[in-house]
Structures are given as structure tokens and as C-alpha cells.
N, C-alpha and C positions, 0 to 999 in steps of 0.2 A: 486723554491718553487711554487707548483701549488695546489690550493684547489679545491676539487671536491665536489660540492653541489648536493645532490641527492633529486629530487622532486618526488612526487607520480605519477603525470600524466603530459603529454606534455604541456597542457595549463598552469599548475602551474609553470613548469620550465620556460616558456617564461615570465610569469609575474614576477617571482623572478629575472631573468636576467635583465629585463628592469628596475626593481626597484632599484637594487643594482649597476648597471653600472654607472661609473663616466666618461663615454666616449662612444665610439662606441660599439654596440652589434654586434658581429660576429656570424652569424648562420651557423653551419656546420652539415654535416651528410650524410648518404647514405641509400638507400632503404627505404626512408620515415621516418627514425629515426634521429631526430635532437638533437643537443646540442648547447650550447651558450658559447662563449668565451668573458669574460668581464674583466675589471680591476676596482679595488676599492682601493684607496690609493696605497700602494705598493704591494697589493696582485693581483696575476693573478688567476682568478677564472674560472672554467668550471662548468656550470649548466647543468646537464643531468637528465634524468627521467626514471622511470619505467612506467608500465601501470597497476597500481594496483598490486595485488599479483603476484610475479614471482616464488614463491615456494609454494608447497603443501606437505602434508604428504602422505607417501606411505609405504607399507610393505618393509622391508629390503629384505626379501626373500619371493616371492609370493608363497602362499600355494595353493595346488590344490583344485578346487571345492569350497565348502562352509564350509571349515574347520574353526572352532572357538573354543576357543577364540584366538585372535591375539593381541599382544601388542608391538611387535618389529617393531617400525616405525622409519622413518627418513625423514628429509626435502629433497625434490628433486625439481629440476626445473620443473615448471608446463608443459613446452613444452615437457618434456619427459614422462609425465604421462597422459596428457589430450589433445586429438586431437584438441579440439576447442581453446586451448591456444597456438597452434603452432606459431602464430604471435608474441608471447612474446619473442621468441628466439632472434629476432633482437635487442630487448632492453637489454636483458641479455648480449649478445655479445658486444654491444656498451659500457655498463657499465664496463664490464670486461676489455675491451681495454683501456678505459679512466682511470681506476683505477691504471693501471701499472705505469703511469707517475705522479700520484698524491702523494703529501706528507702529505696533510691534508684532512680529510674527514668530511663533515657536512651533517647530515640528516635533510631534510626539508619536510619530508612526513607529512601528516595530523597528528595533535597532538591528537591522540586517541589510543586506544588499537590496532586497526588494522594497523594504520599507523606506530606505534612504532614497531610492529612485523615485518612488511615489511622492515622497515629501518634496524632493527637488522639483519635480514636474508641477506640483500644485503651487509651489512658491513662485516659479518663474512664469508659468502660463496662466494661472488664475489670479494669483496675488500681484503679479507683475513686479516682483522683487528680485534683486540679485543675490541675496543671501538671507539667512534667518537663523534664529537660535535653535538649538537642538537638545531635547531631553533624551537621556539614555537610561534605560531601566530594563531589568530582567523579569520583574513581576509587577502585576497590577495591584499591589497592596498599598495601603495608605502610606506607611512609613517609606517604602521605596519610591513612591511617586513624589512625595514631599522632598525626599533627598535629591531625586532627579531634577526637580524644579529649582531647588536652591543651589544646585551645582551645575546648572544648565550651561552648555557650551555656547559661546557667542557666535558660532558659525556652524553651518551644515557639515556633516561628515563627508567631505567631497571625495575622499578615496573610495568609500563604499558606493556613493552615488554615481561616480564616473564608471566604476567597475560594473555596476548594474546597468547603466545606460549602454555601455559597450557590449555587455552580454546580450542584451535585447537586440541590438543591431546585428551582432554576429549571428545570432539564432535566426533573425529575419532573413539576412543575406542567404544563409545556408538553406533554410526551410523553403523559402519562396523559389529561389533559383533552381535548386535541385528537384523540387516537386514539379515545377513547370517543365524541366528538362525530361523527367520521367514521363509525365503526361503527354508531352509533345511527341516523344518517341513512340509511345503505344498508339497515339492518334495517327501517326504517319503509317503505322502498320495496319490500320483499318479499324481500330476500336477506340471509342471515346470513353475513357475511365480515368477519374482523378486518382493518380498515384502520388504518394508523398514520402519524403524521407527527411531527416533532420540531422543537425550537426552531431548530436549525441545519440539519436535514435538509430542511425546507421551502424555505428560500432556496437551498440547494445544489441541490435538485431543479429549482427554477425556473431556475437558471442553465443547467443541462443541457437543459431543455425549450426555453428560448429559443434555444440553439444549434441544437437539432433543428428548430425551426420555421424558422430562418434557412436551414438546409440544404434543407428541403422547399420553401420558397418561392423558393429560388434559381433564377434562369433564366440558363442559360449564354449568354454572348455570344461570337459567333464573332470570331476575329481571325486575322491571317496574319503569318507571319514569313518573311523572306528569308534563307536560309542558303547560304553558299558554302563549298566545300571546295577549298582551294588548295594548290599546291606552290611552295615557295621553295627557295633554294639549299641550306639546311641541314635540310630536312624538309618536313612538311606541317602545315597549320593549318586550323581551322574558324572562321568569322566570321559574325556576324549583322549585318544592316543596322542602322545607328545609331539608326533610329527604333524599333527593337525590335518593337513591335506595330503592325500596320496594321489599323485598325478598318473601313476602307473597302476592299473587294476590288478595286474599279476602280483605286484608287491603287496597290495592291500589284501588280496586273497591269501597269500602265504602267511601274513601276520595273523589274519583272521583264523586260519586253520591252526596256527601255533597256539593261540590263546583260548580257542573254543573249548568249553567244558572245564576250564581251569578257574580256580579262585585266585585271589590276589593277596598281597601283603602291603601294608603301608610302609614305604621305604623312607619317606621324609615328610615332615610337616613344617611348613614355613609360614610365619606371620609377619606381615608388613603393615605397619601403622603409618598413616600419612595425614598431613594437614591439608584440608581443602580450603583455600583462601576465600575470603568474602568477595562477592562480585563487585565490579566497578560501578560507579553511578551511571545512570542512563545518558547516553547521547541519543540523538534522534534515530540513527540507524539501529542501535541496539534495542531501543524501545519498540521499534517497528518489528524487528525480528522476534523479540520475546512475546509481543502481542500476537504474532502469527503462530508461534509455538504453543502458547497457552490457550488462545481462544480461536485460532484460525482467522484472525482479523486481517483483512487486506491492508498492506502498508499505507495506501492512500487514505483509507477510512481511519486508521490509527492517527495519522497526522491531523485529519479534520477534527477528530474527537479531542486530541491533545490541544489543538488551537482553541477549541471551545472552553476547555478547562482553564487555559491561560487567560482568555478574555473574561472569564468569571472570577479570576483572581485566585484560583485554587492551586495552580502549579506555575513554575517559572516558564520562561520562553522556551518552546519545544524545538525550534529550528536551530539546534546547536550541534557542534561537532565535539564539544568538550565532554570528557569523562572525569572532570575534576570539580570538587565542591570547595570553594575557598572559605576560610574562617569568617570572612566578612558577611556571609549570609546569616550568621548567628545560629550555629547548630543547636545549642541548648534551647534557644527561644522557639525554634520550629518544632523540636521534639516535645517541648512542654505544651505547645499549642495542640499538637497531634494527640497528646495524652488525654485531651478532653473528648476525643472521639472513642466511643466504646470499643471499636474494633482494634484499636492500637494502644489503649490505655496501659495495659499490663506490660506490654513490650517497651513502651516509652519510659515507664517508671524504672524498668530494669536498666535501660541505657543511662538514664539520668543519675541513678544511684552508682553506676559504674565509674562515672567521672572520666576526665581526660579524653573527651570525645574526639576521635580522629577518623575520618572516612578512608576507605581503601581506594584512593584516587588512581585512575588509569593514566596512561601516557598522553592520550589525545587531548588537545586543547583547542580553544576557540577564543580569539581576541575579544569578541563581542559579548559572549554569554557563558556562564558556568554550565555544568551538567544540569539535567532536568531534576527538579526537586519539588515537593509539595510545600506550599507556603504556610500550612497550618490552619488556614481558614476552613471551617466546617462546611461541606457541601450541603446545600439546602434541598435541591431537587435535581437528581441526575437520573437519566434513563439507564437501562441495564448495561448498555455499551459504555456509557460514561462512567458508571460505577466500577466496571471491570478495569478500565484503563487507569482510573484514579487509584484504585486499590493496588494495582501493579506498581505504579509509580511510588506510592506511599511506602509500600513494603520494601521495594528495592532501596529506597532512601534509608530506611531503618536498618536494613541488612548490611549496608556498607559500613556501619559503625559497630556491628556485632563481632563476636569472636569467630575465629576460623572454626570450621567443623573438623571433627576427627573421624576418619574412616579407616577400616582395617580390612586388608585382603588376606584371607587364609587359603593356602594352596597345599594340596596333599598329593604326593607322588605314589602311585600304586603299581607295584611290580606284579605282572601276571606272566609267569613263565619267561621272565627276563625281557618282557616288553613293558614299557612304561606308559601308564595312563595318568592324566592330570585332572584333578577336580579342584575347582576354585570358587570362592564366593567372597563378596565384598559387602560389609555392613557398616552402618554408622554407629560409632561408639559415643560420640558427643555431637549433638545436633548443631550447636552454635548458631550460625547465621541462618540455618535451615528453618529454625523456629520463626525467625523474623520474616523470612520470605514466604513462609506459609505454604499454600498449595502450589506455588510456582517453583518450589525446590523439589523437583521430582528426580529421585535417584533410585536405581534398582537395588533392592535389598535381597541378597542371595546368601543365606547363612548355611555353612556346612555343619553337619553334625560333628560333635567333638570326637576327634580320632587321635590315636597315639601311635608312635613308631612301632612297627612289629605287629600291629593289630591285623587280624584277618578280614579281608573283604570278600563276602560271599557274592559271586557274580550271578545275579538273577536273570540278566538279559544282556546279550551281546549283539550289536547290529552293525552291519556294513552299510553305511548310508551313501547312496549315489546322489551326487549334487552336481551343479555346474555353476561356473562364474556368472555374475550378473553384469549387465551393462551399466555404465555410469548413470546416476540418477539425473532426471530432468531438474532444471532449476525450479524452485518455487518462487512465489512473489517476494518472499523474504530473502532467499539465498541469492537471487539475482541482484537485489539491491546491495547486499554485502559485496558481491563480486564487482559491481560498478564502482563502489567506494574504494575497494582494494586497488582497482585500476585507475583511480582518479578520473572517472568519467561522470560528468554531470555534477550536481550539487546535492547537498543533504536534503534540500527542499524540493528538488525537481525529479529525483530518481524514480519515485513511485509514479509520478505523472507520466514519465517517459514510457514505463512498462504499460501503463493504462492506455496510452496512445497506440502502442504496438498492437494491443488487443483490439482496439476500436478499428484499426485499419485492416484487420484480418490477417496480419502477418504472423501472429501467434495466437494460441488459444489454450484454455484449461488452466486450472490452479497449479498443476504440475505442468509448467509452461512448455508447450510443444510448438515448434515452428511449423507453420502451415506450408503447403506446397508453394503458395504465392510468396511467402516470406523467404523460403529457401531459394526460389528462382530469382528473386530480386537480389539477394546477396550473391548468388552465383553469377548473375549477369553483370552486376556492378564490379564484382571481383575480376571478371574477365575483361571488361571494357574500360572501367573507371575506378580502380581500386582505392584511389585517394578518398572517395566519398565514404567508404566504410573503414578508413584507416584510423585506428584508435590512437596511434602515435600523434597524428596531426591534431586530433581533438584534444589530447592531453597537452600538447604544446600550447594551444590557445587557452586552456584552463590555467596553465602556469602564467601566461601573459596577463590574464585578468587578475590573478593574485598580485602581480607586480603593480598593476594599476591601483588596486586597493591599498597597497603599501606606498603609493606615490613614487614608485620607481620607474614607471612607464606612463606614457600618455595614451589615452583611448584612441585618439585619431591616428596615432602611429600603428597601433595594433589593427585598426580597421583598414588602413591602407595596405598593410601586409596581407590581411585576409582577402581583400578585393583582388590583389595580385594572384594569390593562390587559386581563388575561385574562377577568375577569368581563364587561367591556364586549364583548369579542370573542365570548364564548360566548353571552351574552344575544342578540346579533344573530344568531348562528349558529342558535340554537334556533328562532327565528322563521322561518328559511329551510330548516329541516331537510328538508322534503318535496322541495323543488326540488333541493337538493343531492343527496339520495338518488336521485332519478329520473335525474339526469345521470350519477351514478357507476355505477349498476347496469348500464347497457348496456355501458359500457366494461369493467367487471369481467367480465361474461360473455364478451364478445368476446375479452378478454385471456386468460381461462382456456382458451377453445376454441383460440385460436391457440397457446398454450404447450403444450397437450396433443396437438396434431396432429403426428403423426410423418411421414405421407406416404401415398401410394397403396398399397393392399393388393396385394402381389405374388402372392397366392394366387388371389383371385377377380377381381382387376383392376378391380373396380367400387367397392368400399368404401374408406373412409379409416381408416388405422390411428391409434388414439387411445391415449394413456396413461391407465390407469385404476388404481384402488386397490381391492384385494380383501382377503379374510380373511388371505391369506398374503403381503400386501405389494403392491408395484407390478408392473404388467405391461402389455403392449401387446395390444390386441384390435381386430378389424375392426368398423367401424360397421355392417356388414351382418349381424351376429350376430342370430338363430341360423342364417341361411342360410349364412353363412361363419363357421367356427369357428377361424379362424387366430388364434393367440396367440403371444406371444414374451415371454421372461423379461427382467426388468430387474435391474441390480445392486441388492443390498439396501441399499447405502449410497452416498452421493454425490449430487450434484445432476445430474439428467438434462435436457439441453436438446435440442430438435429442431434439425435443419439442413435445408438444401434440397438436400443431397447424396444420391446413390445409389451403392451399392457397384458398382464397375466389374466385379467378378467375378460376383456373383449377382443384381444389380439390386434388392437390398433397401435400404430407407432406412438412412441413417447417422445416428447420434446422437452427441452430445458428453456425456461423463461428466466431471464436475468433482468431484475429491476433495481434501480438505485437504492442503496441503503438497505437492501433485503438479501436474504440468502437465495442463491439460485434454486429454482423450484422445478422439479420434474413432474409433468402432467401428461395424461393421455389426451390425444386430440379429439376423442369421441365425446361430445357433450352428453350423450345418452348412456354412457358407460354406467353399468349398475353399481360399480364400486363407488360412484360419486353420490349415490342416493341411498341412505340407510333406511330401515323401517321407520325410525323416528322422524327422519326427514320427510318421508311420504305422508306421515300423519300431520306434520306441520304444513305441508302443501295443501292437504285437504281442508285444514282449519282456516287457512288464510287466503287461498286462491279466490279471486273475485270479491274479496272484502274491500271496503272503502279504504282509501289511502289515508293513514293517520296524519300524514304531513301536510298534504294540500287539501284534503277533504273533497276533492273533485274526482280524482281518478280511481280506478280499480287496480288491485294488486293482481298481476298476471305472472305466470310461470315463464321464466326466461332461462336460457342455457348459454354457457360460455365454456371455454376450454378448462376453466377452473371448476366447473360443475354447475348445478342448477341454483337459481335464486329467484325470489319474488321481487318484481319491480313495478313501479307505478306506470300505468299505461299512458300517462301524460308526459312521459319522458320525451324530449330533454327538458321540458319546462319544469317538471318535478323529478328529482333524482333519488327519491326514497327507495331503499332496497331493504329486503329482509334476507339475511344470510341463511343458507341451508347447507349443513355439513361443511361450513366454512367456504361456501361456494364462491364468494367474491373475496379476493385476498389482496 
């Protein structure tokens, strides 16, 4: 009798094995794919893993070209359909081999829709079983894993699994069919370019485009403010006229003339003390928005880091919608464990001494998992990004148990020749939870000097400030995720990926998210010819349907049949208007490509425009006046390159932005010989090392090379030898 426990990822499999073993853990495997043999009681157990999804949807019979609609799909191993997933075959084969000798099967993938779908597919397609046992846990700590194993469910969580399967099929139907329709339309207009849209991406793009149109249509309105700077007995203060904004300049001028040269008197002093309640525990969206506020961390990166912290056993499962921490997690136990870490020791001891621990739970819940919390395990080795996110989660957890903070607003009304000005300031009287949240509790402290009623205010300066209203702010990566959640579009785990996809497709750009001309044109065209594609009500309808599948109130096949009917109707109408849609999209596409590839004015000939091009050896920049001007510049072999409107202050060449995975966007001058890239110390290093023997291979010589990032010394035996010596951080 052998039990096969299937984990979602390698690190999770290791933690499960080490937690459940009642003896030695035997690690086995080949080609870098490992599994664990353990014993627990009388049971012989093998713990093996996948690497995330091993299966994806694909057409049963591939149709030629851009034919649509297509609905005949099946699950296939990802390594068969996706080149980048070729590595997953090793895990697929290992699970297949191990399943042959197993008599009992237990799924221990993440307890959510995606984990349940993955587990179901492994059980039915690899293990050839109709059902399996299911472990459910929110942390990868030993006590929780033992508890999950001892209270294992005897059946898969079919509600979640079927909801996940239905979501995948719905997204496939929408994504493939609508993307083919768009691509076919633009092809018929005379240009072949892959265009794509998705079930949630369409409405998400429309939200961003609507904001962009509001910004472009915005007409600033002028207004005026009267500000005085005054001196009182105990200091100085600044006050605005109580009307705040004057929309009529004449009225503002009259008041200005009335008070100019006059001093004021304090006519009223008011103090308002208020309690600032402790924050709620983190759900995923709030964690992502706080990480963006505090560190500028992209939501997608925050989720990836949080997932790593989870698989390392340091925090609970991050893909949760809950803002509630139930007593069953053991508040005192976790806080006592955190007290062993120097950063939190004093704070934890204060909470434990306080007794009666109760978090300030929010309203949002999740049937599968509680809010995000630290497990208490001490991190052993985290990089800077991991340390930041862990600290944010740990401090947020502690802050939810702390006292409310007390803040006080003091306002003073100043009478200047019967015109009232108001000065106000807010300060923290009792820090409460601010101390626990540490550097993440950022609140403006504006203290007014002590004043009393009847006191004279000597007006040192009076200004009539001319201002104008500002357009609505663009969405950030964090605020758009909040907006999608508010509108019930997408899921907690997919919203960041949706925005990332819109960036990759060139529909939006920038951290302050701006809809591109192409993105705007797609929304305008679809809104004119096929508005259902970007209709958020339709998307929200199907989100609700999938929730009902999860709750076993509806069947997936019924929802899919409904979706097919809706799509067929949309696509039939689309086909009749293909030519018009294509004609409208083609102009925007060409203009967008030209705009994206334009780098700036050619500094060599002064007449041409530098354009990004792709050649036999990759990307490069060339002058539009070729062959009269043969100016060319190299581009990095990897990363996304975006133009800017900036020019290098040193050499006057255009500046580009290079965006690479897991790194901050980097602005660089395209001129490899720019003097700003080689300091005097760098020149000395070049003289000392150029033409010296390569210390790595011993055969080559170190020669000076140049890239967009600057100069560096590299072995002349490249690519056989890849030894480099950095100069001024020349290779990054």
C-alpha cells in the first residue's frame, strides 16, 4: 500500500515530506526532478510535485489560419503545446511513473481554484483516477500540514475544480475567438498583425481608455486662493481664506484689496480629537496596493514574492480575498514566535502583556483561506525585495492587534477686516498602532503654534495664488487592480497579470497607466461595431456564474453552453463588419508602430529620424536617411526597449528606457562612446587590463567592448568564454 501525495511545486513537496515524516526522509529523483519517500504510522508515502500547471487547453483539431469560432477544445500536456513549458515534461513523466505503483492518491496543491484544477487534471489524466483525497491548508508549517493530513477530505473539492475548469474554457473561448476575429479583420484591410483581446482584458482596457479620454477632454478651470502667512506670539502660521477657491477673479481681487496691509485677530480656536482605527489584515489586493505605495513594487512582483514566502513557510497563503484572522490560527502562538526575531521582539512582548488579543478584522471574507499573516518562522535568507514584503506583512499583522491611534486637528479662524482665514494642523497625540506598523504608517504632522482667542496675528505676507483645476489622475498599477476588484472583474490572482498583458500588447504603457493610441482605437472600434466584447456587465455576469459553480449551484457545462451562444451571436455580427473594423484598426496600428519605434532626431546628420529596426543579428537603431546617413546604434539583446523624449545632457544623443524582468526600468543614452559612461577611474582600469590574459579561460585576451550600458572588458574568445570585467557598472 503506497500513498502518492501530489504537491503543486518542488519546495512545497519538500516541506510536506519533512512535516509528515515519522522517520528518515529519503530524497530520490533523476534529471533534477525529485520526490520524497517517507513513512507515517503504517503508511508508506511518496511526496511528488508538479511545477504549476502541467496542462493547458488546445483545439482538438487545429483549423487553418484565423478561422473562428472554435469551441472544440481539450486538455493537453503543456509541453506538447507550449515551447516554454518543455521543462514540465520531466515532472509529468515522474508523476506518471510514480502513480503506477500507488494505491492511494492525495492532492495537496494550493487550496484555491487554480490548485484544485491542477490537482484534478493530474488525478484524471496522469494517475487515471476518478477521485482522490484532498489536503487543505493555509500555511506550509509542520503543525498545519499534520493537521491537514489527519483531517484530509476523502474527495476532491469538485466545486473549486469545476469552477476552475470552466474559467479556463471560458477564457479560451473568448481569447482565441476574439483575437482571431481582430487579426482577421486587420488582415483583410491589408496588414498582418496579431491583435488580441480577452474576456476580462477588454473591459479592463475600456476602463483605462475611458480615464484617458477624460484626461484628454479635461479643460482646466482657473481659480484663485488667498493665502496669508502670519506671526503669532508662539510662532508662525499659514492660513487660507475660508472660501478656499474663488472662481471669480474680481471677487478675489476685492477681498485681497480689503485685507491687504491689515493684521488679523484669532476669532475662534477649535480642537477635534479623533480615534484612528487600526488597519485591517491583508487580503491580496491590499497587500499589493500597500507594497506599491511603500516600495513602488509592481503588483505582479508582489504576488510572486509573497508566493515564495508562502512556499518557504514564512507566511500564509497569499491568494486570498479575506480581511479576517480567525482565532484558530493561534494569535498568541504566532506573536510569541515573532518575538524571537529582533525586529519585532519589543512590539510582540507589549501585545502579549496586553492580553485579550483580538484583531481588527475587516468585512471581506474568503471561504478557503484567512487573511495573510506571518507564521512566526524566522526567515533564513531573503533578498532585499523578500525582506521588504515579509516586514510589511509581519508589521501589518501586529498592527491589527494594537490600540487605535489618537490624532488631533487644531483649527484657528483669523478675522482680517471681517474676512475669515483658516489655519489648521493635525498631529498624532498617541501613536498606538503606528508604532507597530513602523515606517509604513506615514501621516503628515502639521502642528499649529499655540494660539488663544483674541490674539493678534501680524500678517507678514499676503498672496493671491492663481491656480487651475487638474485632470483626473491616471490609474497606477495598484489603483487599477483596486478598480477591477471593485467592479468584480477578474480574480484576486489574475488582475495583476491582466494589466501586465495589456502592457505587453502595447495597449497601455507607463507606471501611471496611459492608454496608447492603439489601445484607444481598439476600444473605440469595438465600442462602435461590437460593444459586447468590452462590456463589463457581461464579464461580471459570467464571474457570478462561476461563483455559483464553485458553490455547486450551477453546472459548468450549462455556463459554457450559454457562453457559446453569446459568443456565436457576437462573432456572427463581427464577421459582417470585418472590413470596417479592419480599416479603422489598420491606421492606428501603423501609427502606433511608428510612434513606438521612433527614438529621436539623428545626432549624426541632424536631418533624419532614428528608428528602431530588426535585422539578421537582432534589434538596432538606424537613421531614416539611410543610405545617405549610415548612423547605427546597438540595442540590448534582451529586455523591452521604449523611447523617451529625453536627450543625454553630455552627448546630446537620445535616451531610451530598457525594461528587464525583476529589475527597475533603466534610462540609458544610446551612444556607447558617451563620456558620461567612462570616468577617469574607468579609463585607468581599461589601461591596466586591456590586452591582458583572460583569467577565466587562460587563452583569450581582454578587449574593450561597448554597449548601450557603457564600456566593459570582455574575453576575445566570446562566445566560448563569457568572462567580463565591469567598468562604471558597464554591464548590468
